[in-house]
C-alpha positions as CSV (number, residue, x, y, z in Angstrom):
1,M,-39.8,15.5,16.2
2,K,-36.5,17.5,15.1
3,K,-34.4,15.4,17.0
4,L,-35.7,12.0,15.7
5,I,-35.4,13.5,12.2
6,L,-31.6,14.5,12.9
7,L,-30.9,11.2,14.5
8,S,-32.5,9.4,11.4
9,L,-30.2,11.4,9.4
10,L,-27.1,10.7,11.6
11,L,-28.0,6.9,11.4
12,S,-28.3,7.2,7.6
13,F,-25.1,8.7,7.5
14,N,-23.2,6.4,9.3
15,S,-24.8,3.5,7.3
16,M,-23.5,4.9,4.2
17,A,-19.9,5.1,5.6
18,G,-17.4,2.9,3.3
19,I,-13.6,2.2,3.0
20,Q,-11.1,4.2,1.6
21,I,-7.5,3.5,1.1
22,I,-4.6,5.9,1.9
23,S,-1.3,5.0,0.5
24,D,2.4,6.1,0.1
25,L,3.8,6.3,-3.1
26,D,7.4,5.9,-3.1
27,D,8.7,2.1,-2.3
28,T,4.9,1.4,-1.7
29,I,3.4,1.8,-5.1
30,K,6.4,3.0,-7.1
31,I,9.6,1.6,-7.3
32,T,11.8,4.3,-6.1
33,N,14.7,3.5,-3.7
34,S,13.8,6.4,-1.6
35,G,16.6,5.4,1.1
36,N,18.9,6.6,-1.3
37,I,18.9,10.4,-1.6
38,W,20.9,10.8,-4.9
39,E,18.8,8.1,-6.6
40,S,15.4,9.4,-5.1
41,I,16.2,13.1,-6.5
42,G,17.5,12.0,-9.6
43,Y,16.9,8.7,-11.4
44,G,14.4,7.7,-8.8
45,S,12.2,10.4,-9.7
46,A,12.4,9.4,-13.4
47,R,11.3,5.8,-12.8
48,R,8.2,4.8,-14.0
49,K,7.9,1.4,-12.6
50,V,5.3,0.0,-10.0
51,Y,5.7,-3.0,-7.9
52,A,4.5,-6.2,-9.7
53,G,0.6,-6.9,-9.1
54,M,0.2,-3.6,-7.6
55,P,-2.0,-2.2,-10.5
56,E,-4.2,-5.2,-10.2
57,F,-4.5,-5.2,-6.4
58,L,-5.7,-1.6,-6.4
59,A,-8.3,-2.3,-9.0
60,A,-9.7,-5.2,-7.5
61,S,-9.7,-3.4,-4.1
62,R,-12.5,-1.1,-6.0
63,S,-15.0,-3.7,-5.3
64,Y,-15.2,-2.5,-1.7
65,V,-13.0,0.8,-1.8
66,S,-14.6,4.0,-2.7
67,A,-11.4,6.0,-2.8
68,L,-7.7,5.7,-3.4
69,N,-5.9,8.3,-1.8
70,V,-2.1,9.2,-2.4
71,I,0.1,11.0,-0.1
72,S,3.6,11.3,-0.7
73,S,6.3,13.7,0.6
74,S,7.4,14.2,-3.0
75,P,7.4,18.0,-3.6
76,R,4.4,19.6,-5.8
77,I,6.5,20.2,-8.8
78,L,6.5,16.3,-9.3
79,K,2.4,16.3,-9.7
80,Y,2.7,16.1,-13.5
81,Q,5.1,12.9,-13.1
82,V,3.1,11.5,-10.2
83,N,-0.1,11.7,-12.4
84,N,1.6,10.0,-15.8
85,L,2.8,7.3,-13.6
86,L,-0.4,6.4,-12.2
87,E,-2.0,6.8,-15.5
88,K,0.4,4.7,-17.5
89,H,-0.5,1.8,-15.0
90,E,-4.2,2.6,-14.9
91,I,-4.2,3.3,-11.3
92,Q,-7.3,5.3,-10.6
93,T,-6.8,8.0,-7.8
94,E,-9.6,10.5,-6.2
95,N,-6.9,12.2,-4.4
96,I,-3.0,13.1,-4.9
97,V,-1.2,14.8,-1.9
98,L,2.2,16.1,-2.3
99,N,4.2,18.1,0.0
100,R,4.5,21.9,-0.7
101,N,7.9,22.0,0.6
102,F,11.4,20.4,-0.5
103,N,12.5,20.1,3.0
104,R,12.4,16.5,4.5
105,P,12.6,17.3,8.3
106,G,8.6,18.1,8.1
107,H,7.8,15.0,6.7
108,T,6.1,13.3,9.8
109,E,4.3,16.3,10.7
110,Y,3.4,17.0,7.1
111,K,2.1,13.5,6.4
112,T,0.5,12.9,10.0
113,N,-1.8,16.0,9.3
114,A,-2.7,15.2,5.6
115,I,-3.8,11.8,6.8
116,K,-5.8,13.5,10.0
117,T,-7.3,15.9,7.7
118,M,-8.9,13.1,5.4
119,L,-10.1,11.2,8.3
120,E,-11.8,14.2,9.7
121,A,-13.4,15.0,6.6
122,S,-15.1,11.5,6.2
123,N,-16.9,9.2,8.1
124,D,-15.3,6.0,6.1
125,S,-12.8,3.5,7.5
126,F,-9.6,3.4,6.1
127,I,-6.8,0.9,5.0
128,L,-3.2,2.6,5.5
129,M,-0.4,1.3,2.9
130,G,3.4,2.2,3.4
131,D,6.6,1.0,3.7
132,D,9.4,0.5,6.1
133,V,12.1,3.1,4.4
134,G,10.6,6.2,6.2
135,E,8.7,6.9,9.0
136,D,5.2,5.3,7.8
137,P,4.8,2.6,10.5
138,E,5.4,5.0,13.2
139,I,3.2,7.7,11.7
140,Y,0.3,4.9,10.9
141,D,0.9,3.9,14.5
142,A,0.1,7.2,15.8
143,I,-2.8,7.5,13.5
144,I,-4.2,4.2,14.8
145,K,-3.9,5.5,18.3
146,L,-5.6,8.5,17.4
147,Y,-8.5,7.0,15.5
148,P,-8.7,3.3,17.0
149,N,-12.0,2.6,15.3
150,R,-11.3,3.8,12.1
151,I,-8.2,2.1,10.7
152,L,-9.1,-1.3,9.3
153,A,-5.1,-2.3,8.6
154,S,-2.0,-0.5,8.4
155,Y,0.2,-2.4,5.8
156,I,3.9,-1.9,5.7
157,H,6.0,-3.2,2.8
158,I,9.2,-4.6,4.1
159,V,11.9,-2.9,1.9
160,K,14.8,-2.4,4.7
161,N,13.3,-5.2,7.2
162,R,14.0,-2.8,10.1
163,S,11.8,-3.0,13.2
164,V,8.4,-1.6,13.2
165,P,5.5,-1.1,15.4
166,A,3.1,-4.3,16.4
167,T,0.4,-2.4,14.8
168,A,1.9,-2.7,11.4
169,I,1.0,-5.6,9.3
170,K,4.1,-6.6,7.3
171,Y,4.2,-7.6,3.5
172,F,7.0,-8.7,1.3
173,T,5.0,-8.7,-2.0
174,T,1.7,-7.6,-3.6
175,L,0.7,-11.3,-3.3
176,D,0.7,-10.9,0.6
177,L,-1.0,-8.0,0.6
178,A,-4.0,-9.7,-1.7
179,I,-4.0,-12.6,0.6
180,R,-4.3,-10.4,3.6
181,E,-7.3,-8.7,2.3
182,H,-8.7,-11.6,1.2
183,Q,-8.5,-13.3,4.8
184,A,-10.0,-10.0,6.4
185,G,-13.1,-10.9,4.1
186,R,-12.9,-8.1,1.6
187,L,-10.8,-9.1,-1.5
188,A,-12.8,-11.9,-3.4
189,E,-10.7,-15.2,-4.3
190,E,-10.8,-14.5,-8.1
191,H,-9.4,-11.1,-7.5
192,V,-6.1,-12.9,-5.6
193,S,-5.9,-15.0,-8.6
194,D,-5.6,-12.0,-10.7
195,V,-2.6,-10.5,-8.6
196,I,-1.0,-14.0,-8.8
197,A,-1.4,-14.0,-12.5
198,S,0.0,-10.6,-12.9
199,I,3.2,-11.4,-10.9
200,L,3.8,-14.6,-12.8
201,N,3.5,-12.6,-16.0
202,V,6.4,-10.1,-15.2
203,R,9.5,-10.9,-17.2
204,E,12.1,-9.8,-14.4
205,L,11.2,-10.4,-10.8
206,E,13.2,-7.1,-9.7
207,S,9.7,-5.4,-10.2
208,V,8.9,-7.9,-7.0
209,F,12.2,-7.5,-5.4
210,P,14.3,-4.6,-6.6
211,E,18.0,-4.7,-6.0
212,F,17.9,-2.5,-3.1
213,T,14.9,-4.1,-1.3
214,Y,15.2,-7.0,1.1
215,C,14.5,-10.3,-0.4
216,P,13.5,-12.9,2.2
217,T,15.0,-16.6,1.8
218,E,12.0,-18.0,3.7
219,R,8.7,-17.4,3.2
220,S,7.6,-16.8,6.8
221,D,3.9,-16.0,5.7
222,D,2.8,-19.5,4.2
223,A,0.5,-19.8,7.0
224,L,-1.6,-17.2,5.1
225,L,-2.1,-19.9,2.2
226,I,-5.6,-21.2,3.8
227,E,-7.6,-23.6,1.6
228,A,-8.6,-21.3,-1.4
229,S,-9.1,-21.8,-4.9
230,Y,-5.7,-19.7,-5.5
231,T,-3.8,-21.6,-2.9
232,S,-1.7,-24.1,-5.2
233,D,-0.9,-21.1,-7.5
234,A,0.2,-18.9,-4.8
235,S,2.4,-21.6,-3.3
236,A,4.1,-21.9,-6.9
237,L,4.5,-18.2,-6.9
238,N,5.9,-18.4,-3.3
239,N,8.2,-21.1,-4.1
240,K,9.6,-19.1,-7.4
241,L,10.0,-15.9,-5.2
242,T,11.9,-17.6,-2.7
243,E,14.2,-19.4,-5.4
244,Y,14.9,-16.1,-6.7
245,C,15.9,-14.5,-3.3
246,L,18.3,-17.5,-2.6
247,N,20.1,-17.0,-6.0
248,E,20.0,-13.3,-5.4
249,W,22.1,-13.9,-2.1
250,D,24.3,-16.4,-3.5
251,D,25.5,-13.6,-6.1
């Protein structure tokens, strides 16, 4: 009888398993240029801008995500600034994990252990978000191999356009991210439209493609534009972004 009760509790616990996001901060949510050490330490740490559409995307993901966990290599001394940044853009987080050390060499081990701790403490599935400036693609690839049934997606923001593991799902803009999540059956069409509208409303497209970010002159992800209510608007936005990148290269 006791075994049946225990089994029932375990099945009940598993049925309550949800979805969480684990996201990097710099160059994933926040515009930083972390690849430039001087800008990252100085001006970059003072920047209070996020990538266009990111607050809307993270807010929309709340329809199926129970928690947003931000894990950054930024030192804990910057906790106040990080909180202010996220609050300014109305980005709700359940956990913010910052590095105890100023030293960069331990970044991979620190971040890997932080993610493993979160996975071990929960029965949820996870969506990983990072960028290709640091070791996020390799760290996430290792996590996927350790927890193959727990990771729904590993999204990597293309900033440097370097080679990344095959497990990485590349994205250039928050629009790409939203469409990917819609195709995965998690994000509703109207929420993709919200992301599109937020990007179209930005005054300067530098909040989509900052000057230090790789700016693609061809939209290789047009195949993502399946027939949906947002398709025409997404195509128009893609064309606008492509034109912007072409002009940037010409300059």
